[in-house]
BAGUBA-441716 format. One record per residue (C-alpha): residue in one letter; z, x, y. Coordinates in steps of 0.05 Angstrom, whole numbers, plus 5000, padded with zeros to 4 digits. Example, Ala and Ser with C-alpha at 12.3 -4.5 7.8 and 13.67 -1.06 7.14 Angstrom:
% residues 2
A515652464910;S514352734979;
% end
This chain:
% residues 535
M474876189000;N475076898975;R480177198927;R484077558981;D484876899019;F487276568956;L492577108947;R494677099019;T495876349020;G497376178949;I501776638907;I506776148880;G511076078819;C513875468784;C517374968829;G513575288887;A518075898891;A514876538915;L513877048859;S518477638874;N515678348877;S508678098864;V502578528877;A500378058931;D507278108965;S506578858963;V499778838995;F501778399053;A508578719064;G505279399070;R507779709005;L500479728984;S497879909052;N490679659052;E485279279016;K482479908985;E489080098955;Y490079388929;Q483179378896;S484580058866;Y491079798837;L487579188808;S482179618777;A487280088747;F490979518713;Y484779188685;S482079848659;L488179928613;T486579858538;D491079698479;I491580448467;D493980538538;F499179988532;K501880288467;R502180988498;L506080718558;A510680328513;D511980948471;I513781338534;A518980798551;I521980798482;E522081558475;T525381628544;A530781128525;K531881498459;K532882148496;R538281788537;N541781588472;A540180848479;S541380488413;Y535779988429;S530179928479;D524179488493;I518779398546;R514678808569;I508278928608;C506278248637;K500877908676;F501677198702;R496376778736;N497876108769;Q492475648797;R493974978829;I489374498866;N492073898905;T487973328933;R489472678971;E484372128976;Q477872498991;R480673149018;V483473788990;T490673909012;G491974578979;I489075118934;N493575658906;D490976198861;G494776848847;E496177398797;D502677758788;F503678358742;G508578908726;F513479128672;G520779068654;V524879508608;R531479348571;V536179838538;V542679778500;S547080388514;K554480448498;G554279728475;S551779438541;W545179208570;G541279558625;F534879298656;A529879528708;S522779328728;S516979518773;Y510079278794;K507479998787;I504880088716;N504480828704;E507981378665;Q512381628722;E514680938742;I516280748670;I520481378661;R524081238726;A525480508707;V528180698638;N532981198669;I535380668718;A536380178661;C540380698622;D544680858683;L546080118692;A547880018619;E552780598621;A555880318684;N556279618654;A559779898593;T566080028634;L566679278643;Q563779028578;I568478568539;K564278448477;T559478978451;V552178758449;T550378608376;L543178438359;A541378038298;P536478418252;V529078298261;K522878528225;A517978978263;H511378638279;V504678918301;D500778298319;E496877888370;W497677148386;S493976688433;T494475948452;P488775608414;V484275338470;L477175078467;I475675178541;N478975708583;P480975338648;F480175968689;E472775988671;I471775298703;S469975348777;I474675088830;D468974658856;D468574298789;K476074188788;I476073908859;S470273448843;R473973178782;Q480173028824;L476472718881;N472872268832;N479572058802;N482071908873;K475871498887;I477071078824;A484170938847;N482170748918;E476670288894;A481569948847;G486169798906;A490770408916;D492870518988;F494571248975;V492871708918;D494872428903;S492172868847;F493473578824;M491274058770;W495574658751;F493575218703;V497775798680;N495876428641;E501776848615;W499877508583;K505077968553;Y505178628516;F511878748481;A514179368445;S521079558419;S524680158390;E524879778324;G517379858315;S514279218343;Y507879208384;I506078498402;K500678228449;Q500677498469;N496077088513;L498776398531;I495275838569;R498175178592;M495774638639;W497974008675;A493773488712;E496272848743;T494272288790;E499271848826;V497571198862;T501570818915;L500570098936;I503769768997;D505369039007;K503568979080;S507368319088;T513968619066;G513069359075;E515169489003;F511169978962;A510270138888;S507770778856;R505470968787;K503071638760;T498571768701;L502071928635;S498172578626;P503273088602;P503573838615;I501074148551;G499274798517;R491774688516;G485574888555;Y480874498600;E478974068541;Q485273668557;V482173478625;N475573288592;E478772868537;Y483972488576;P481971758593;W482771838668;A478971218691;E482670758643;E489471048659;I488371058735;N486270328734;R492470168693;C496770528745;V493870108801;E494369438763;N501469588741;S503469768812;K500769098836;V504968738784;K511069158801;L510768948874;K511568218854;A516368338795;P523468058796;S529268538802;V533068668737;K539868348724;P544868888706;G548668858640;K548169058567;M541169008537;D536969328482;I531669808507;I525370108476;L523370778505;D516271018500;Q514571748489;Q513271918562;N520171668580;L523971918519;W521772648528;L526172718589;T532172398555;I531272868497;H530773458544;E537073308583;S541573008530;C539273408468;G535674038490;H540574288542;P547174148507;S544774518444;E543575168483;L548775638455;D549676048519;R551275398555;A556175178500;L559675858504;G560475788579;F555576338600;E551675848645;A557775508675;N556775798744;Y549875498754;A546875068699;G553474798672;T556874788604;S556074328544;F560173808507;L557174098443;T562474638436;P562375068372;D567874658339;K562974078335;L557774468295;N556674128228;N562173628247;L559573168302;Q555772538285;Y551072628344;G546672018329;S545171488278;E542671708209;I535371608228;V535872118286;N532872788268;L531773278325;V527673888308;A526874518351;D519974828341;R516775418377;T510575358332;Q508974628350;K501674478363;H500174438438;G507574548456;L509074878523;A514475318490;T509875488432;R508176218420;G507776718364;Y513977128383;D519677058432;D521577598483;D526277928433;G520278038387;V522677498338;K517277108301;T517876388321;T519975828274;E522575118270;W529474858251;H533774228256;I538674148313;V540773458290;K539473258217;N540672538195;G544772448257;K549373058247;F549373648295;V547574248252;N544674818295;Y544275128364;Q538675498399;T539876248393;T537276938411;R538577598375;E544677718418;L547577018415;A546876928339;S552877368325;Y557476918366;I556976378313;G556076828252;Q548676678247;E544977228210;K538177118244;S535776918313;F531876268321;G527376628371;C529376308437;A529176908484;Y524476828544;C523477128613;D519076808665;S516877458697;W516378208685;S521978258736;S526577788698;F531477938642;P530177518579;I535376978568;Q536176408518;R531075858536;M529575188505;P524375128449;N520274498439;V525573988417;S522873338388;L525272698357;M522072618289;P518171968275;G521071428231;E519371448157;G517070738148;K510670438177;L512370178246;S507870138307;L510169988378;N507269288371;D511269198307;L517569438342;V516568958401;A515368378352;D521868558316;T525968528381;D529267898408;E530468138478;A529768838509;I526569248564;L520669688545;I520970298591;I514570698601;G513871368636;D519271818666;G522671728732;S528871988766;W534772238725;S541972448732;I546672778682;D553373128687;Q554573868679;Q556473798606;R550173388590;Y554372798568;N554272228619;F547372048644;Q542871558680;F535171518675;T529771088704;G522271038689;Q515370818713;D514270128684;F519469628657;W516869068613;H521368488594;I521168308520;K523467618496;N522867328427;G518367898404;K513467868462;I512468198529;V513467648580;G512968028646;M515168628687;L521868788718;K523569298772;D529569688798;V531569878726;A535970458704;Y539470568638;Q546270908633;G550571188578;N553571788544;T549772228497;V553572088432;D554071328440;F546771288462;W543871668403;N548371308354;S545570648381;C538470848359;D536570368303;A528970418300;I523770968311;C516270838306;D512071218256;E508071858266;S501771478289;E505471348355;Y507872078363;K506172418430;L508573018470;G511673018539;G514773598576;S516074018637;F513074638668;F519474838702;C526074768666;G530975168709;K536675608687;G539976288698;E542376718755;P537876958786;G534276298771;Q528576278721;V523975718699;S520875598631;P515775108602;V517974638546;S515274038508;H518773458474;G515372988426;S517372308399;S514971628378;P517671008415;A524870848395;R529670268403;F536870328427;R541869748422;K546469478476;V545169998530;N548169918599;I542769708648;L543669828723;N539969528782;T538070128825;K537069698887;E544069418883;Q546870118874;I543770338940;
% end
């Protein structure tokens, strides 16, 4: 398959949504009328040097200055997405596409203006800046609160995801062979169906601002997963299990290092056990959540409610609000005293990890919950002033050159317990509980308060030992009661990352990648539901 065929069939964004205003869209919609013009456009972009990017950025900033803008910035971006899907011994899809362009922001008369284009040249940049300034001036007639940006230092810097093997330098043939081999392992172990995928993203951004920053970043992230399904032909029931391989900010070394054969065989064996497992009895019970289940609970019940724009009501129309209203800051006992939730955009291998956010703020780490108390929100330069915060925590992000940066979630993680405690130790210390492994379906209300989560595997613990598997398990609660019921967290030797490629938010909708780390943790007297009885 040649590159043009890849582009024709495969330009996709996160969650499978088509990338708007992409170069490939322009080619096939006729805006770039032929292959020659398209190749010329590609060559022109790849011939640009750092000197060229700075010159173009300076043109944008100088144009905005002439229009009396009090602030301006520009992002020149290139995104590449590659995804390969297989089922059993066949390839079901290959998507490989690039998308590039620029976006400019200005503050004029106390309001934002924004414009973007896929044409990266002097004339188009000048045109876009003037449009952004016109929009800002028009917005000013309706603006209720003047845009106030927290101060930031100017940075001239470069930052790249530390990878050992660039996944885009590995051939598609090699990636397909790896997946088909994984599928073969699953089928030979007894899986009736098996699906695998690999997904690689390269996000390149050049940022410059009227405050003197010139920042280039090159980010790489990847996700590979295999899911098996077994069918009980006598009953027609089926059980599925996916590998616990998380999306992560690493290169192809993650694929090479992950124990695929061991994990795939475990998926098949656990699915066999699940088919014969008894259905859970609903009621109150202790639970132990492993890292690959707890990441999603952290994301929904800790990450989202501590987004300041959501708490202020700015996301109410789409993503919802938050029970963590500003009056609860430094007042609410969010969890038990052992609960420490840290936001960190510098975390090793984190999906939200980078050197600088899309406001040009150098990334950092901070507590959201400290010793159980809610102490901080996630902020951007604009949002910081709403709560009297002098500096931004660097949470601005846009998922495309055609998107306006908004507040997005950093890596938010539950800190390990201080004392020595392995998962085996925690199980041995528990009279009766359910150990829940892997993430499943989830549901949570618009304020991120009342929730229900499931998982992949559910192991019944009695008298400090695992005695068998259960099925049809979900746990239910509200955020504050749940985190206050946490009475044990394993030590740092058990700490792992989970996460998502596509956390959704904003209007128009945007997606962002984010990781959440934890060690296994125990929660007392949680409401257990039987999902089969609910249906």
